[in-house]
C-alpha positions in Angstrom: -4.9 34.8 52.7 -6.5 31.5 51.8 -4.5 29.4 49.3 -5.9 26.7 47.3 -3.6 23.8 46.1 -4.6 22.6 42.7 -3.6 19.1 41.8 -3.8 17.5 38.4 -4.9 13.9 38.1 -4.5 12.1 34.9 -7.0 9.4 33.9 -6.7 7.2 30.8 -9.8 5.8 29.2 -9.6 3.0 26.7 -11.6 3.1 23.5 -11.8 0.7 20.5 -9.8 1.9 17.6 -9.4 -1.2 15.4 -11.9 -3.9 15.0 -11.0 -7.6 15.3 -11.2 -8.2 11.6 -9.0 -5.2 10.9 -6.3 -6.5 13.2 -6.5 -10.0 11.8 -6.2 -8.7 8.2 -3.3 -6.5 9.2 -1.3 -9.5 10.4 -2.3 -11.7 7.6 -1.1 -9.1 5.1 2.1 -8.5 7.1 3.1 -12.2 7.1 2.0 -12.6 3.5 4.2 -9.7 2.4 7.2 -11.1 4.3 6.6 -14.5 2.7 6.2 -13.0 -0.8 9.4 -11.1 -0.5 11.4 -14.2 0.4 9.8 -16.6 -2.0 9.9 -13.9 -4.8 13.6 -13.4 -4.5 14.1 -17.2 -4.5 12.0 -17.5 -7.7 14.1 -14.8 -9.3 17.4 -16.3 -8.0 17.2 -19.9 -6.7 19.9 -19.8 -4.1 19.0 -23.1 -2.4 20.0 -26.5 -3.7 18.1 -29.6 -2.7 19.9 -32.9 -2.1 20.7 -34.7 -5.4 18.3 -37.7 -6.0 17.5 -40.0 -8.8 13.8 -39.9 -7.8 11.6 -37.1 -9.2 10.9 -35.7 -5.8 13.1 -32.6 -5.4 10.8 -30.0 -6.6 12.0 -27.2 -4.3 11.5 -24.5 -6.9 7.9 -25.7 -7.5 7.2 -25.7 -3.8 8.5 -22.2 -3.3 6.5 -21.0 -6.3 3.4 -22.7 -4.9 3.8 -20.8 -1.6 4.4 -17.6 -3.5 1.1 -18.1 -5.4 -0.8 -19.0 -2.2 0.5 -16.0 -0.3 -0.2 -13.7 -3.3 -3.8 -14.7 -3.6 -4.1 -14.5 0.2 -2.8 -10.9 0.0 -5.2 -10.0 -2.8 -8.2 -11.5 -1.0 -7.4 -9.9 2.4 -6.8 -6.5 0.8 -10.1 -6.6 -1.0 -11.9 -7.3 2.3 -9.8 -4.7 4.0 -11.0 -2.0 1.6 -14.6 -3.2 2.2 -14.1 -2.8 6.0 -12.6 0.6 5.6 -15.6 1.8 3.6 -18.5 0.0 5.3 -17.6 -1.3 8.7 -18.8 0.6 11.7 -15.7 -0.4 13.6 -13.5 1.4 11.0 -15.1 4.8 11.7 -11.9 6.1 13.4 -10.0 5.3 10.3 -12.4 7.0 7.9 -12.5 10.2 9.9 -8.7 10.4 9.7 -9.2 11.6 6.2 -10.4 15.0 7.4 -7.2 15.6 9.3 -5.4 15.6 5.9 -7.4 18.6 4.8 -6.1 20.8 7.6 -2.7 22.6 6.9 -2.4 23.3 10.6 -2.5 19.7 11.6 0.1 18.9 8.8 2.4 21.5 10.1 2.0 20.5 13.7 2.6 16.9 12.9 5.7 17.6 11.0 7.0 19.7 13.9 6.3 16.8 16.2 8.5 14.5 14.1 11.2 17.2 14.1 11.0 17.5 17.9 10.0 21.1 17.8 6.4 20.9 18.7 3.7 19.0 20.5 1.6 16.3 19.0 -1.6 17.8 17.6 -5.0 16.7 18.8 -6.4 14.4 16.1 -9.8 12.8 15.7 -9.3 9.4 14.2 -6.9 6.6 14.0 -4.2 8.2 11.9 -2.4 11.5 11.6 -2.1 13.0 8.0 1.3 11.5 7.3 0.1 8.1 8.4 -3.1 8.3 6.3 -1.2 9.3 3.1 1.4 6.7 3.7 -1.1 3.9 4.1 -3.0 5.2 1.0 0.3 4.9 -0.9 0.7 1.4 0.6 -2.7 0.5 -0.8 -1.6 1.7 -4.2 1.5 -0.5 -4.0 -0.6 -3.5 -3.0 -2.8 -2.9 -6.0 0.2 -2.7 -8.3 1.9 -5.8 -6.9 -1.4 -7.7 -7.2 -2.1 -6.6 -10.8 1.4 -7.4 -12.0 1.3 -10.7 -10.0 -1.9 -11.7 -11.7 -0.5 -11.0 -15.1 2.6 -13.1 -14.4 0.4 -15.9 -13.1 -1.8 -16.2 -16.2 1.3 -16.1 -18.5 2.4 -19.4 -16.8 -1.0 -21.0 -16.2 -3.0 -20.7 -19.3 -6.1 -22.7 -18.4 -8.6 -22.6 -15.6 -8.3 -19.6 -13.4 -5.4 -18.4 -15.5 -7.6 -18.2 -18.6 -10.2 -16.3 -16.7 -7.7 -13.8 -15.3 -6.2 -13.3 -18.7 -9.5 -12.2 -20.1 -10.0 -9.8 -17.2 -6.6 -8.3 -16.9 -5.0 -8.5 -20.3 -5.6 -4.8 -20.6 -3.1 -4.1 -17.8 -0.4 -6.1 -19.5 -1.0 -4.0 -22.7 -1.0 -0.8 -20.6 2.4 -1.7 -19.1 3.9 -2.3 -22.6 4.4 -6.0 -22.4 5.3 -8.8 -20.0 8.9 -7.7 -19.5 7.7 -4.3 -18.1 5.2 -6.1 -15.9 7.9 -8.1 -14.4 10.1 -5.0 -13.9 7.3 -3.2 -12.2 6.7 -6.2 -10.0 10.3 -6.2 -8.8 10.4 -2.4 -8.3 7.2 -2.5 -6.1 8.8 -5.3 -4.1 11.7 -3.0 -3.3 9.2 -0.3 -2.3 7.8 -2.8 0.3 11.3 -3.6 1.5 11.9 0.1 2.1 8.5 0.7 3.7 8.7 -2.1 6.3 11.6 -0.9 8.4 10.4 2.7 8.2 6.9 1.6 9.3 8.3 -0.4 12.2 10.5 2.4 13.3 7.8 5.0 13.2 5.3 2.8 15.1 7.9 2.1 17.8 8.9 5.8 17.9 5.3 7.0 18.4 4.7 4.3 21.0 7.7 5.4 23.1 7.1 9.1 22.8 3.4 8.9 23.2 2.6 5.8 25.2 -1.1 5.6 24.6 -1.3 2.2 23.0 0.4 2.9 19.7 2.3 -0.3 19.0 0.0 -2.7 20.7 -3.2 -1.1 19.3 -3.0 -3.5 16.3 -3.0 -6.4 18.8 -5.5 -5.3 21.4 -7.4 -2.9 19.2 -7.4 -0.3 22.1 -6.2 3.2 22.2 -6.0 5.3 25.4 -7.1 8.8 25.7 -5.9 11.0 28.5 -8.4 13.0 30.4 -7.4 15.8 32.8 -9.1 16.4 36.1 -8.4 19.4 38.2 
């Protein structure tokens, strides 16, 4: 009897998942959010004390506030361009098609089973699984809320120039929230939502990268993802 030995060879092929601009914007937003959290808490509670001086030079609170404003407008600008890339950029096609996985109950169930260690990772076309896509959509809503409330807080301090223009454009949001006190409260609550999101996000990225080493964690650096092809 003739026997045939079948061997299985695994080959990994790299493909571009995230464009260069997408990766740059991701890290700009990440550093901006970290900086905004630190400077925001300092503005709310100035826990640093500069050296006493008779000269009018120790404007630590003003410097921290200036950095908070700079990082805030950077976050707004980058987020607007990020939405543009998601909708129109050809390199963001893997992200756009991830939406269709959200419409499949089977993929949802299989993905949840994967996280519970009772099933295999489902085959997904696109950059994100359903849970990731929904999570990043919620993150986008949080960025929108933190930006709108931040703009309202800005023009209530700076009443001329850009502040005057922003007040005309966004006064409706302040009214919708029920006043400046509520705007400030929402701003703080959303900040805590970011604080909760960050460690969970890092943990899940590392978890996926360790369990499925196909370029997960470093994809936002290299832009590459690796697909496994089987040859018999």
